[in-house]
N, C-alpha and C positions, 0 to 999 in steps of 0.2 A: 083618329080617336077610336070609335067605334069598330076600325076592324083592327087592335095593335088589342082590346080589349076582346076579341071576338078570334083571334090568334090567342093569344094566354090561360081563357077557353079552355081553350080547341086542347093544345097543348095533357094539362093536367086530364082530360076526361079522353081522349085521345093513348093517351102512355097510360092509361090504369090497367090495362089488358097486362101491359105486358111484360110488371116483376111477375104476375104466376105462370105466365107461357117461360120463362125463365126453371123457377122455380120443376116445374112439372120437367122442362126439356135437362135440366138436370140429375134429377133426379131418376127421373125414367121409370116415373111412377103418375098416378093421379087418378089412384081410385075413389080418392075424399072432394071430385072434383062435379059438382054438379056437370051435365051437359045443359043444364036447361041458363047457367047464367051466361053463355058463348051464345047461344044457342037464337040468346033476346035478343044481347047485346048484339048482331047479325043484324034483323028485321029490324031493331030502332036507326044503327047504324044508314040499311038503306034506306029507309023511308027522311031518316033523316039527311040523307042523297041525295034522295032527287025536293025532297022543299028544296036544301040549297039550287038546285037545280031552275028552279021553278026560281025561284027570288033573287035568280044570280049572284050569295054572297061567297064568292071566294073562299071565308076563313067556315063556313059552315063544306063546301064541297072538298074542301083539301083533309078536316077534321076529318069527315067519314069515309072518306076514302080512306086513310089510315086509316079507319078503326075503326072498319070493313074489315082490311087483312089480317088487322092484330084479333079480332071476335074470331074469325074464318081459321086463324093460325091455333088460335086456343081450342077452340072447338075440334081442330084436328091433332094435334097433340093429345086431345084429352084421349077422341077416341082409340088413340094407340097407343097408347102406354096403358088405360084401362085392363 
């Protein structure tokens, strides 16, 4: 049961940056987007990933691999379309 809750929580936090990525990609514009948010999300995801590996919990590991990819993508498209 704890893994189910972990995966549900991971889904919401992992995909929270996706609407931002889609918006930037569609509009080809990111002037109003802070670089601080995806930068901080990247660092947080890296730390959570390390923690997940240390405690050997797949929901934490899987969610933060995807979260890191989304955070880095947000960072990339924000820089690209500034």
